[in-house]
PARO-416398 format. One record per residue (C-alpha): residue number from 1; residue in one letter; y, z, x. Coordinates in nm, 2 decimals, always signed. Each point is the difference from the previous one (the first is absolute). Example, Ala and Ser with C-alpha at 12.3 -4.5 7.8 and 13.67 -1.06 7.14 Angstrom:
REM residues 2
node bake = 1 | marvex = A | y = -0.45 | z = +0.78 | x = +1.23
node bake = 2 | marvex = S | y = +0.34 | z = -0.07 | x = +0.14
***
This chain:
REM residues 355
node bake = 1 | marvex = X | y = +10.83 | z = +7.75 | x = +9.49
node bake = 2 | marvex = X | y = +0.13 | z = -0.21 | x = -0.29
node bake = 3 | marvex = X | y = +0.03 | z = +0.13 | x = -0.35
node bake = 4 | marvex = X | y = -0.31 | z = -0.22 | x = -0.10
node bake = 5 | marvex = X | y = -0.20 | z = +0.23 | x = +0.22
node bake = 6 | marvex = X | y = +0.12 | z = +0.33 | x = -0.16
node bake = 7 | marvex = X | y = -0.30 | z = +0.03 | x = -0.21
node bake = 8 | marvex = X | y = -0.25 | z = +0.28 | x = +0.05
node bake = 9 | marvex = X | y = -0.33 | z = +0.12 | x = -0.13
node bake = 10 | marvex = X | y = -0.03 | z = +0.37 | x = +0.04
node bake = 11 | marvex = X | y = -0.38 | z = +0.10 | x = -0.01
node bake = 12 | marvex = X | y = -0.01 | z = +0.37 | x = -0.12
node bake = 13 | marvex = X | y = +0.33 | z = +0.01 | x = -0.18
node bake = 14 | marvex = X | y = -0.06 | z = +0.33 | x = -0.17
node bake = 15 | marvex = X | y = -0.05 | z = +0.21 | x = +0.32
node bake = 16 | marvex = X | y = +0.25 | z = +0.17 | x = +0.21
node bake = 17 | marvex = X | y = +0.02 | z = -0.28 | x = +0.24
node bake = 18 | marvex = X | y = -0.02 | z = -0.29 | x = -0.23
node bake = 19 | marvex = X | y = +0.22 | z = +0.14 | x = -0.27
node bake = 20 | marvex = X | y = +0.29 | z = +0.10 | x = +0.24
node bake = 21 | marvex = X | y = -0.04 | z = -0.35 | x = +0.17
node bake = 22 | marvex = X | y = +0.01 | z = -0.19 | x = -0.33
node bake = 23 | marvex = X | y = +0.32 | z = +0.19 | x = -0.11
node bake = 24 | marvex = X | y = +0.16 | z = -0.07 | x = +0.35
node bake = 25 | marvex = X | y = -0.07 | z = -0.38 | x = -0.02
node bake = 26 | marvex = X | y = +0.12 | z = -0.03 | x = -0.35
node bake = 27 | marvex = X | y = +0.33 | z = +0.18 | x = +0.10
node bake = 28 | marvex = X | y = +0.03 | z = -0.26 | x = +0.29
node bake = 29 | marvex = X | y = -0.03 | z = -0.29 | x = -0.23
node bake = 30 | marvex = X | y = -0.37 | z = -0.10 | x = +0.05
node bake = 31 | marvex = X | y = -0.23 | z = -0.13 | x = -0.27
node bake = 32 | marvex = X | y = -0.28 | z = +0.26 | x = -0.01
node bake = 33 | marvex = X | y = -0.35 | z = -0.01 | x = -0.15
node bake = 34 | marvex = X | y = -0.16 | z = +0.34 | x = -0.02
node bake = 35 | marvex = X | y = -0.38 | z = +0.00 | x = +0.00
node bake = 36 | marvex = X | y = -0.20 | z = +0.30 | x = -0.11
node bake = 37 | marvex = X | y = -0.31 | z = +0.08 | x = -0.21
node bake = 38 | marvex = X | y = +0.23 | z = +0.15 | x = -0.26
node bake = 39 | marvex = X | y = +0.36 | z = -0.11 | x = +0.10
node bake = 40 | marvex = X | y = +0.29 | z = +0.20 | x = -0.12
node bake = 41 | marvex = X | y = +0.33 | z = -0.11 | x = -0.14
node bake = 42 | marvex = X | y = +0.23 | z = -0.01 | x = +0.30
node bake = 43 | marvex = X | y = +0.35 | z = -0.15 | x = -0.03
node bake = 44 | marvex = X | y = +0.02 | z = -0.36 | x = +0.12
node bake = 45 | marvex = X | y = -0.37 | z = -0.01 | x = +0.10
node bake = 46 | marvex = X | y = -0.23 | z = -0.25 | x = -0.16
node bake = 47 | marvex = X | y = -0.33 | z = +0.18 | x = -0.08
node bake = 48 | marvex = X | y = -0.34 | z = -0.15 | x = +0.11
node bake = 49 | marvex = X | y = -0.30 | z = +0.18 | x = -0.13
node bake = 50 | marvex = X | y = -0.30 | z = -0.05 | x = +0.22
node bake = 51 | marvex = X | y = -0.28 | z = +0.19 | x = +0.19
node bake = 52 | marvex = X | y = -0.04 | z = -0.09 | x = +0.36
node bake = 53 | marvex = X | y = -0.38 | z = +0.07 | x = -0.03
node bake = 54 | marvex = X | y = -0.03 | z = -0.27 | x = -0.28
node bake = 55 | marvex = X | y = +0.03 | z = -0.32 | x = +0.20
node bake = 56 | marvex = X | y = -0.01 | z = -0.25 | x = -0.29
node bake = 57 | marvex = X | y = +0.25 | z = +0.18 | x = -0.22
node bake = 58 | marvex = X | y = +0.22 | z = +0.06 | x = +0.30
node bake = 59 | marvex = X | y = +0.01 | z = -0.38 | x = +0.09
node bake = 60 | marvex = X | y = +0.08 | z = -0.06 | x = -0.37
node bake = 61 | marvex = X | y = +0.28 | z = +0.25 | x = +0.00
node bake = 62 | marvex = X | y = +0.16 | z = -0.17 | x = +0.31
node bake = 63 | marvex = X | y = -0.07 | z = -0.35 | x = -0.09
node bake = 64 | marvex = X | y = +0.35 | z = -0.10 | x = -0.11
node bake = 65 | marvex = X | y = +0.21 | z = +0.18 | x = +0.26
node bake = 66 | marvex = X | y = +0.09 | z = -0.10 | x = +0.35
node bake = 67 | marvex = X | y = +0.17 | z = +0.30 | x = +0.17
node bake = 68 | marvex = X | y = +0.15 | z = -0.06 | x = +0.35
node bake = 69 | marvex = X | y = -0.07 | z = +0.36 | x = +0.10
node bake = 70 | marvex = X | y = -0.29 | z = +0.24 | x = -0.07
node bake = 71 | marvex = X | y = +0.01 | z = +0.36 | x = +0.06
node bake = 72 | marvex = X | y = -0.33 | z = +0.18 | x = -0.01
node bake = 73 | marvex = X | y = +0.07 | z = +0.37 | x = -0.09
node bake = 74 | marvex = X | y = -0.32 | z = +0.13 | x = -0.15
node bake = 75 | marvex = X | y = -0.35 | z = +0.13 | x = +0.07
node bake = 76 | marvex = X | y = -0.27 | z = +0.18 | x = -0.18
node bake = 77 | marvex = X | y = -0.15 | z = +0.32 | x = +0.15
node bake = 78 | marvex = X | y = -0.38 | z = +0.02 | x = +0.02
node bake = 79 | marvex = X | y = -0.23 | z = +0.29 | x = +0.09
node bake = 80 | marvex = X | y = -0.09 | z = -0.14 | x = +0.34
node bake = 81 | marvex = X | y = +0.17 | z = -0.22 | x = +0.26
node bake = 82 | marvex = X | y = -0.27 | z = -0.24 | x = -0.03
node bake = 83 | marvex = X | y = +0.08 | z = -0.05 | x = -0.37
node bake = 84 | marvex = X | y = +0.37 | z = +0.00 | x = +0.08
node bake = 85 | marvex = X | y = -0.06 | z = -0.29 | x = +0.24
node bake = 86 | marvex = X | y = -0.21 | z = -0.18 | x = -0.26
node bake = 87 | marvex = X | y = +0.21 | z = +0.05 | x = -0.31
node bake = 88 | marvex = X | y = +0.35 | z = -0.05 | x = +0.16
node bake = 89 | marvex = X | y = -0.13 | z = -0.28 | x = +0.22
node bake = 90 | marvex = X | y = -0.13 | z = -0.18 | x = -0.31
node bake = 91 | marvex = X | y = +0.33 | z = +0.05 | x = -0.18
node bake = 92 | marvex = X | y = +0.19 | z = -0.14 | x = +0.28
node bake = 93 | marvex = X | y = -0.23 | z = -0.30 | x = +0.02
node bake = 94 | marvex = X | y = +0.03 | z = -0.06 | x = -0.37
node bake = 95 | marvex = X | y = +0.37 | z = +0.00 | x = +0.02
node bake = 96 | marvex = X | y = +0.02 | z = -0.26 | x = +0.27
node bake = 97 | marvex = X | y = -0.26 | z = -0.22 | x = -0.17
node bake = 98 | marvex = X | y = +0.21 | z = +0.01 | x = -0.33
node bake = 99 | marvex = X | y = +0.31 | z = -0.09 | x = +0.21
node bake = 100 | marvex = X | y = -0.18 | z = -0.29 | x = +0.20
node bake = 101 | marvex = X | y = +0.20 | z = -0.32 | x = +0.00
node bake = 102 | marvex = X | y = +0.33 | z = +0.16 | x = -0.10
node bake = 103 | marvex = X | y = +0.31 | z = -0.05 | x = +0.22
node bake = 104 | marvex = X | y = +0.01 | z = +0.35 | x = +0.14
node bake = 105 | marvex = X | y = +0.27 | z = +0.07 | x = +0.27
node bake = 106 | marvex = X | y = -0.10 | z = +0.36 | x = +0.09
node bake = 107 | marvex = X | y = -0.23 | z = +0.28 | x = -0.11
node bake = 108 | marvex = X | y = +0.05 | z = +0.36 | x = +0.09
node bake = 109 | marvex = X | y = -0.27 | z = +0.27 | x = +0.00
node bake = 110 | marvex = X | y = +0.09 | z = +0.37 | x = -0.04
node bake = 111 | marvex = X | y = -0.24 | z = +0.23 | x = +0.18
node bake = 112 | marvex = X | y = +0.07 | z = +0.33 | x = +0.16
node bake = 113 | marvex = X | y = -0.03 | z = +0.25 | x = +0.28
node bake = 114 | marvex = X | y = -0.37 | z = +0.03 | x = -0.06
node bake = 115 | marvex = X | y = -0.01 | z = -0.32 | x = +0.22
node bake = 116 | marvex = X | y = +0.05 | z = +0.25 | x = +0.28
node bake = 117 | marvex = X | y = -0.15 | z = +0.32 | x = -0.15
node bake = 118 | marvex = X | y = -0.33 | z = -0.15 | x = -0.13
node bake = 119 | marvex = X | y = -0.15 | z = +0.00 | x = -0.36
node bake = 120 | marvex = X | y = -0.03 | z = +0.31 | x = -0.21
node bake = 121 | marvex = X | y = -0.36 | z = +0.07 | x = +0.11
node bake = 122 | marvex = X | y = +0.13 | z = +0.04 | x = +0.37
node bake = 123 | marvex = X | y = +0.36 | z = +0.07 | x = -0.07
node bake = 124 | marvex = X | y = +0.20 | z = +0.10 | x = +0.30
node bake = 125 | marvex = X | y = -0.30 | z = -0.04 | x = +0.24
node bake = 126 | marvex = X | y = +0.21 | z = -0.25 | x = +0.21
node bake = 127 | marvex = X | y = +0.06 | z = -0.10 | x = +0.35
node bake = 128 | marvex = X | y = +0.32 | z = -0.18 | x = -0.08
node bake = 129 | marvex = X | y = +0.30 | z = +0.15 | x = +0.19
node bake = 130 | marvex = X | y = +0.32 | z = +0.09 | x = -0.16
node bake = 131 | marvex = X | y = +0.24 | z = -0.14 | x = -0.08
node bake = 132 | marvex = X | y = -0.23 | z = -0.25 | x = -0.17
node bake = 133 | marvex = X | y = +0.08 | z = -0.37 | x = +0.10
node bake = 134 | marvex = X | y = -0.09 | z = -0.30 | x = -0.18
node bake = 135 | marvex = X | y = -0.18 | z = -0.14 | x = +0.30
node bake = 136 | marvex = X | y = -0.24 | z = +0.29 | x = +0.03
node bake = 137 | marvex = X | y = -0.36 | z = -0.10 | x = +0.00
node bake = 138 | marvex = X | y = -0.20 | z = +0.03 | x = -0.31
node bake = 139 | marvex = X | y = -0.22 | z = +0.31 | x = -0.03
node bake = 140 | marvex = X | y = -0.37 | z = -0.04 | x = +0.00
node bake = 141 | marvex = X | y = -0.19 | z = -0.01 | x = -0.32
node bake = 142 | marvex = X | y = +0.09 | z = -0.10 | x = -0.35
node bake = 143 | marvex = X | y = +0.36 | z = +0.00 | x = -0.15
node bake = 144 | marvex = X | y = +0.08 | z = -0.21 | x = -0.29
node bake = 145 | marvex = X | y = +0.34 | z = -0.06 | x = +0.13
node bake = 146 | marvex = X | y = -0.15 | z = -0.20 | x = +0.28
node bake = 147 | marvex = X | y = -0.20 | z = -0.20 | x = -0.25
node bake = 148 | marvex = X | y = +0.30 | z = -0.09 | x = -0.21
node bake = 149 | marvex = X | y = +0.18 | z = -0.10 | x = +0.31
node bake = 150 | marvex = X | y = -0.28 | z = -0.23 | x = +0.11
node bake = 151 | marvex = X | y = +0.00 | z = -0.16 | x = -0.34
node bake = 152 | marvex = X | y = +0.37 | z = -0.04 | x = +0.01
node bake = 153 | marvex = X | y = -0.01 | z = -0.17 | x = +0.34
node bake = 154 | marvex = X | y = -0.27 | z = -0.24 | x = -0.10
node bake = 155 | marvex = X | y = +0.18 | z = -0.08 | x = -0.32
node bake = 156 | marvex = X | y = +0.33 | z = -0.06 | x = +0.18
node bake = 157 | marvex = X | y = -0.15 | z = -0.23 | x = +0.26
node bake = 158 | marvex = X | y = -0.17 | z = -0.21 | x = -0.27
node bake = 159 | marvex = X | y = +0.29 | z = -0.01 | x = -0.23
node bake = 160 | marvex = X | y = +0.26 | z = -0.04 | x = +0.27
node bake = 161 | marvex = X | y = +0.23 | z = +0.28 | x = -0.11
node bake = 162 | marvex = X | y = +0.15 | z = +0.29 | x = +0.18
node bake = 163 | marvex = X | y = -0.12 | z = +0.35 | x = -0.02
node bake = 164 | marvex = X | y = +0.13 | z = +0.36 | x = +0.07
node bake = 165 | marvex = X | y = -0.18 | z = +0.34 | x = -0.02
node bake = 166 | marvex = X | y = +0.20 | z = +0.32 | x = -0.08
node bake = 167 | marvex = X | y = -0.15 | z = +0.33 | x = +0.09
node bake = 168 | marvex = X | y = +0.17 | z = +0.28 | x = -0.18
node bake = 169 | marvex = X | y = -0.04 | z = +0.36 | x = +0.05
node bake = 170 | marvex = X | y = -0.01 | z = +0.27 | x = -0.28
node bake = 171 | marvex = X | y = +0.19 | z = -0.15 | x = -0.28
node bake = 172 | marvex = X | y = +0.29 | z = +0.16 | x = -0.19
node bake = 173 | marvex = X | y = +0.13 | z = -0.16 | x = -0.30
node bake = 174 | marvex = X | y = +0.00 | z = -0.03 | x = -0.39
node bake = 175 | marvex = X | y = -0.30 | z = -0.14 | x = -0.18
node bake = 176 | marvex = X | y = -0.12 | z = +0.11 | x = -0.34
node bake = 177 | marvex = X | y = -0.38 | z = +0.02 | x = -0.02
node bake = 178 | marvex = X | y = -0.05 | z = -0.03 | x = +0.38
node bake = 179 | marvex = X | y = -0.15 | z = +0.34 | x = +0.09
node bake = 180 | marvex = X | y = -0.03 | z = -0.06 | x = +0.38
node bake = 181 | marvex = X | y = +0.36 | z = +0.08 | x = +0.05
node bake = 182 | marvex = X | y = +0.09 | z = +0.30 | x = +0.21
node bake = 183 | marvex = X | y = +0.35 | z = +0.03 | x = -0.12
node bake = 184 | marvex = X | y = -0.11 | z = +0.04 | x = -0.37
node bake = 185 | marvex = X | y = -0.28 | z = +0.22 | x = +0.10
node bake = 186 | marvex = X | y = +0.22 | z = +0.24 | x = +0.19
node bake = 187 | marvex = X | y = +0.26 | z = -0.01 | x = -0.28
node bake = 188 | marvex = X | y = -0.27 | z = +0.10 | x = -0.26
node bake = 189 | marvex = X | y = -0.13 | z = +0.27 | x = +0.24
node bake = 190 | marvex = X | y = +0.34 | z = +0.15 | x = +0.05
node bake = 191 | marvex = X | y = +0.06 | z = -0.01 | x = -0.37
node bake = 192 | marvex = X | y = -0.31 | z = +0.19 | x = -0.07
node bake = 193 | marvex = X | y = +0.09 | z = +0.26 | x = +0.27
node bake = 194 | marvex = X | y = +0.33 | z = +0.05 | x = -0.15
node bake = 195 | marvex = X | y = -0.15 | z = +0.03 | x = -0.36
node bake = 196 | marvex = X | y = -0.25 | z = +0.26 | x = +0.12
node bake = 197 | marvex = X | y = +0.22 | z = +0.18 | x = +0.25
node bake = 198 | marvex = X | y = -0.23 | z = -0.08 | x = +0.30
node bake = 199 | marvex = X | y = +0.12 | z = -0.09 | x = +0.34
node bake = 200 | marvex = X | y = +0.01 | z = -0.36 | x = +0.11
node bake = 201 | marvex = X | y = -0.28 | z = +0.01 | x = +0.27
node bake = 202 | marvex = X | y = -0.04 | z = -0.29 | x = +0.24
node bake = 203 | marvex = X | y = -0.35 | z = -0.12 | x = -0.08
node bake = 204 | marvex = X | y = -0.08 | z = -0.17 | x = +0.33
node bake = 205 | marvex = X | y = -0.08 | z = +0.07 | x = +0.36
node bake = 206 | marvex = X | y = +0.20 | z = +0.19 | x = +0.27
node bake = 207 | marvex = X | y = +0.00 | z = -0.33 | x = +0.20
node bake = 208 | marvex = X | y = +0.18 | z = -0.19 | x = -0.28
node bake = 209 | marvex = X | y = +0.23 | z = +0.28 | x = -0.06
node bake = 210 | marvex = X | y = +0.11 | z = +0.00 | x = +0.36
node bake = 211 | marvex = X | y = -0.04 | z = -0.37 | x = +0.12
node bake = 212 | marvex = X | y = +0.24 | z = -0.29 | x = -0.03
node bake = 213 | marvex = X | y = -0.07 | z = -0.25 | x = -0.27
node bake = 214 | marvex = X | y = +0.15 | z = -0.25 | x = -0.23
node bake = 215 | marvex = X | y = -0.04 | z = -0.14 | x = -0.35
node bake = 216 | marvex = X | y = +0.07 | z = -0.33 | x = -0.18
node bake = 217 | marvex = X | y = +0.25 | z = -0.03 | x = -0.29
node bake = 218 | marvex = X | y = -0.11 | z = -0.26 | x = -0.25
node bake = 219 | marvex = X | y = +0.34 | z = -0.16 | x = +0.01
node bake = 220 | marvex = X | y = +0.00 | z = -0.05 | x = +0.38
node bake = 221 | marvex = X | y = -0.34 | z = -0.16 | x = -0.03
node bake = 222 | marvex = X | y = +0.13 | z = -0.23 | x = -0.26
node bake = 223 | marvex = X | y = +0.29 | z = -0.09 | x = +0.23
node bake = 224 | marvex = X | y = -0.23 | z = -0.08 | x = +0.29
node bake = 225 | marvex = X | y = -0.23 | z = -0.21 | x = -0.22
node bake = 226 | marvex = X | y = +0.30 | z = -0.21 | x = -0.12
node bake = 227 | marvex = X | y = +0.14 | z = -0.01 | x = +0.35
node bake = 228 | marvex = X | y = -0.33 | z = -0.14 | x = +0.14
node bake = 229 | marvex = X | y = -0.03 | z = -0.26 | x = -0.27
node bake = 230 | marvex = X | y = +0.34 | z = -0.12 | x = +0.09
node bake = 231 | marvex = X | y = -0.05 | z = +0.00 | x = +0.37
node bake = 232 | marvex = X | y = -0.24 | z = -0.27 | x = +0.13
node bake = 233 | marvex = X | y = +0.02 | z = +0.16 | x = +0.35
node bake = 234 | marvex = X | y = -0.18 | z = +0.30 | x = -0.16
node bake = 235 | marvex = X | y = -0.30 | z = -0.21 | x = -0.10
node bake = 236 | marvex = X | y = -0.32 | z = +0.06 | x = +0.18
node bake = 237 | marvex = X | y = +0.08 | z = +0.37 | x = +0.07
node bake = 238 | marvex = X | y = -0.11 | z = +0.34 | x = -0.13
node bake = 239 | marvex = X | y = +0.28 | z = +0.26 | x = -0.04
node bake = 240 | marvex = X | y = +0.00 | z = +0.37 | x = -0.04
node bake = 241 | marvex = X | y = +0.24 | z = +0.13 | x = -0.26
node bake = 242 | marvex = X | y = +0.15 | z = +0.35 | x = -0.03
node bake = 243 | marvex = X | y = +0.34 | z = +0.14 | x = -0.09
node bake = 244 | marvex = X | y = +0.11 | z = -0.01 | x = +0.36
node bake = 245 | marvex = X | y = +0.07 | z = +0.37 | x = +0.04
node bake = 246 | marvex = X | y = -0.25 | z = +0.27 | x = +0.12
node bake = 247 | marvex = X | y = -0.03 | z = +0.35 | x = -0.12
node bake = 248 | marvex = X | y = -0.23 | z = +0.31 | x = +0.00
node bake = 249 | marvex = X | y = -0.13 | z = +0.14 | x = -0.32
node bake = 250 | marvex = X | y = +0.12 | z = +0.35 | x = +0.11
node bake = 251 | marvex = X | y = +0.35 | z = -0.15 | x = -0.03
node bake = 252 | marvex = X | y = -0.05 | z = -0.19 | x = -0.32
node bake = 253 | marvex = X | y = -0.21 | z = +0.24 | x = -0.21
node bake = 254 | marvex = X | y = +0.29 | z = +0.26 | x = -0.04
node bake = 255 | marvex = X | y = +0.23 | z = -0.26 | x = -0.11
node bake = 256 | marvex = X | y = -0.25 | z = -0.13 | x = -0.27
node bake = 257 | marvex = X | y = -0.05 | z = +0.35 | x = -0.11
node bake = 258 | marvex = X | y = +0.38 | z = +0.07 | x = -0.04
node bake = 259 | marvex = X | y = +0.03 | z = -0.32 | x = -0.22
node bake = 260 | marvex = X | y = -0.25 | z = +0.16 | x = -0.25
node bake = 261 | marvex = X | y = +0.12 | z = +0.36 | x = +0.05
node bake = 262 | marvex = X | y = -0.33 | z = +0.13 | x = +0.13
node bake = 263 | marvex = X | y = -0.10 | z = +0.22 | x = +0.30
node bake = 264 | marvex = X | y = -0.12 | z = -0.22 | x = +0.30
node bake = 265 | marvex = X | y = -0.30 | z = +0.12 | x = +0.19
node bake = 266 | marvex = X | y = -0.17 | z = -0.16 | x = +0.31
node bake = 267 | marvex = X | y = -0.36 | z = -0.06 | x = +0.04
node bake = 268 | marvex = X | y = -0.22 | z = +0.32 | x = -0.03
node bake = 269 | marvex = X | y = -0.24 | z = +0.08 | x = +0.28
node bake = 270 | marvex = X | y = -0.26 | z = -0.22 | x = -0.18
node bake = 271 | marvex = X | y = +0.11 | z = -0.32 | x = -0.17
node bake = 272 | marvex = X | y = +0.04 | z = +0.03 | x = -0.37
node bake = 273 | marvex = X | y = -0.04 | z = -0.36 | x = -0.14
node bake = 274 | marvex = X | y = +0.14 | z = -0.08 | x = -0.34
node bake = 275 | marvex = X | y = -0.33 | z = -0.14 | x = -0.15
node bake = 276 | marvex = X | y = -0.17 | z = +0.34 | x = -0.01
node bake = 277 | marvex = X | y = +0.31 | z = +0.20 | x = -0.09
node bake = 278 | marvex = X | y = +0.11 | z = -0.24 | x = -0.28
node bake = 279 | marvex = X | y = -0.33 | z = +0.02 | x = -0.19
node bake = 280 | marvex = X | y = +0.18 | z = +0.16 | x = -0.29
node bake = 281 | marvex = X | y = +0.30 | z = -0.23 | x = +0.00
node bake = 282 | marvex = X | y = -0.10 | z = -0.21 | x = -0.29
node bake = 283 | marvex = X | y = +0.06 | z = +0.26 | x = -0.26
node bake = 284 | marvex = X | y = +0.30 | z = +0.15 | x = +0.17
node bake = 285 | marvex = X | y = +0.17 | z = -0.34 | x = +0.02
node bake = 286 | marvex = X | y = -0.08 | z = -0.09 | x = -0.36
node bake = 287 | marvex = X | y = +0.16 | z = +0.33 | x = -0.11
node bake = 288 | marvex = X | y = +0.31 | z = -0.06 | x = +0.23
node bake = 289 | marvex = X | y = +0.04 | z = -0.37 | x = -0.13
node bake = 290 | marvex = X | y = -0.01 | z = +0.14 | x = -0.36
node bake = 291 | marvex = X | y = +0.26 | z = +0.26 | x = +0.08
node bake = 292 | marvex = X | y = +0.24 | z = -0.24 | x = +0.18
node bake = 293 | marvex = X | y = -0.08 | z = -0.31 | x = -0.20
node bake = 294 | marvex = X | y = -0.12 | z = -0.20 | x = +0.29
node bake = 295 | marvex = X | y = -0.13 | z = -0.36 | x = -0.04
node bake = 296 | marvex = X | y = -0.35 | z = +0.06 | x = +0.16
node bake = 297 | marvex = X | y = -0.20 | z = +0.30 | x = -0.09
node bake = 298 | marvex = X | y = -0.31 | z = -0.12 | x = +0.20
node bake = 299 | marvex = X | y = +0.05 | z = +0.12 | x = +0.36
node bake = 300 | marvex = X | y = -0.28 | z = -0.22 | x = +0.13
node bake = 301 | marvex = X | y = +0.22 | z = -0.31 | x = -0.09
node bake = 302 | marvex = X | y = +0.27 | z = +0.14 | x = +0.23
node bake = 303 | marvex = X | y = -0.17 | z = +0.15 | x = +0.31
node bake = 304 | marvex = X | y = -0.27 | z = -0.05 | x = +0.24
node bake = 305 | marvex = X | y = -0.06 | z = +0.34 | x = +0.17
node bake = 306 | marvex = X | y = -0.27 | z = -0.13 | x = +0.24
node bake = 307 | marvex = X | y = +0.22 | z = -0.29 | x = +0.13
node bake = 308 | marvex = X | y = +0.29 | z = +0.24 | x = +0.08
node bake = 309 | marvex = X | y = -0.25 | z = +0.23 | x = +0.15
node bake = 310 | marvex = X | y = -0.12 | z = -0.28 | x = +0.23
node bake = 311 | marvex = X | y = +0.35 | z = -0.07 | x = +0.12
node bake = 312 | marvex = X | y = +0.11 | z = +0.35 | x = +0.06
node bake = 313 | marvex = X | y = -0.33 | z = +0.12 | x = +0.11
node bake = 314 | marvex = X | y = -0.03 | z = -0.23 | x = +0.32
node bake = 315 | marvex = X | y = -0.04 | z = +0.17 | x = +0.33
node bake = 316 | marvex = X | y = +0.16 | z = -0.27 | x = +0.22
node bake = 317 | marvex = X | y = +0.34 | z = -0.13 | x = +0.05
node bake = 318 | marvex = X | y = +0.10 | z = -0.31 | x = -0.22
node bake = 319 | marvex = X | y = +0.29 | z = -0.19 | x = +0.11
node bake = 320 | marvex = X | y = +0.07 | z = -0.37 | x = -0.05
node bake = 321 | marvex = X | y = +0.18 | z = -0.23 | x = +0.24
node bake = 322 | marvex = X | y = +0.23 | z = -0.27 | x = -0.15
node bake = 323 | marvex = X | y = +0.12 | z = -0.18 | x = +0.31
node bake = 324 | marvex = X | y = -0.16 | z = -0.34 | x = -0.10
node bake = 325 | marvex = X | y = +0.20 | z = -0.03 | x = -0.32
node bake = 326 | marvex = X | y = +0.31 | z = +0.14 | x = +0.14
node bake = 327 | marvex = X | y = -0.01 | z = -0.27 | x = +0.28
node bake = 328 | marvex = X | y = -0.02 | z = -0.27 | x = -0.27
node bake = 329 | marvex = X | y = +0.30 | z = +0.13 | x = -0.19
node bake = 330 | marvex = X | y = -0.13 | z = +0.25 | x = -0.25
node bake = 331 | marvex = X | y = +0.24 | z = +0.30 | x = +0.02
node bake = 332 | marvex = X | y = -0.03 | z = +0.18 | x = -0.34
node bake = 333 | marvex = X | y = -0.01 | z = +0.38 | x = +0.01
node bake = 334 | marvex = X | y = -0.07 | z = +0.28 | x = -0.26
node bake = 335 | marvex = X | y = +0.07 | z = +0.36 | x = +0.05
node bake = 336 | marvex = X | y = -0.33 | z = +0.18 | x = -0.11
node bake = 337 | marvex = X | y = +0.16 | z = +0.29 | x = -0.16
node bake = 338 | marvex = X | y = +0.20 | z = -0.24 | x = -0.23
node bake = 339 | marvex = X | y = -0.32 | z = -0.19 | x = -0.07
node bake = 340 | marvex = X | y = -0.15 | z = +0.33 | x = -0.15
node bake = 341 | marvex = X | y = +0.32 | z = +0.10 | x = -0.17
node bake = 342 | marvex = X | y = +0.06 | z = -0.34 | x = -0.16
node bake = 343 | marvex = X | y = -0.35 | z = +0.00 | x = -0.14
node bake = 344 | marvex = X | y = +0.02 | z = +0.35 | x = -0.13
node bake = 345 | marvex = X | y = +0.33 | z = -0.08 | x = -0.18
node bake = 346 | marvex = X | y = -0.16 | z = -0.30 | x = -0.16
node bake = 347 | marvex = X | y = -0.30 | z = +0.20 | x = -0.11
node bake = 348 | marvex = X | y = +0.23 | z = +0.24 | x = -0.16
node bake = 349 | marvex = X | y = +0.21 | z = -0.27 | x = -0.17
node bake = 350 | marvex = X | y = -0.31 | z = -0.16 | x = -0.15
node bake = 351 | marvex = X | y = -0.14 | z = +0.33 | x = -0.11
node bake = 352 | marvex = X | y = -0.30 | z = -0.01 | x = +0.22
node bake = 353 | marvex = X | y = +0.09 | z = +0.35 | x = +0.14
node bake = 354 | marvex = X | y = +0.23 | z = +0.25 | x = -0.17
node bake = 355 | marvex = X | y = +0.38 | z = -0.06 | x = +0.07
***
């Protein structure tokens, strides 16, 4: 890749994936445009305010730029998968319509393990065998990931540019205002446990507690996205992306508890999901934020109890195979315990949780 090709449009630059990717690319010397409905000031990132659902304004916002690489790192959750397909499909079509005729080299689409597990409406009701492999056949039924992929494939064929798809597992990383973030959710949960003197009870299933699993650090996803953009041999492939290590929650949970100084407890006989148990968290967090001078008193802007419940409540094994990217030269690795601890340290440093 020449320096002329080191220009990127990060779509969804305020999220956990897009924000960390934009920062990574800037640090590597790329010219980065960050597109969001309400873009935030990110060092070195040129903000682009646009709504993917508003095709005319989106086209206007992108009219004067010609990025070599586009990274699609956003989606909008809808009440049904049929609506997810319609809304997220339209957003992806609108983006490629606005980019038509531009000299694109490569576009990356970030999806996730729901490619193998199915949509939220039938989550985990899968016949995909672990470890999940990129060449597993699609599941029957609707899945907006499949819709996004098909739109990407069609646009790449018409525009003569390369494509890659990146399927992350549970994301761990820093992002202000992005609630679907297990690391932040668990940090807030542990902080509330410590403040109230309650034990740190694993809220998920016995299967997840005991099974092997993996997660994806936002930094390793950013590394894989840049690697793929720089590696023409990667074009035309979908890649799983996780930290590269495996763990069991029964091993990790006590270490997370020790970080916060709380008592770890495994899953009770019947699951104890966070969404029901944390119904009074709003007031408790507001009081805690006042006491410790935290930057965000609204717990709903930090956490997503239901999303963490979904990840930890699964009753099947979830392990992702990364052979395909390894064979093509991607060798990055992140220890999962360090992923959590580095995130917790940053949350403390930025006064999101008490130091």
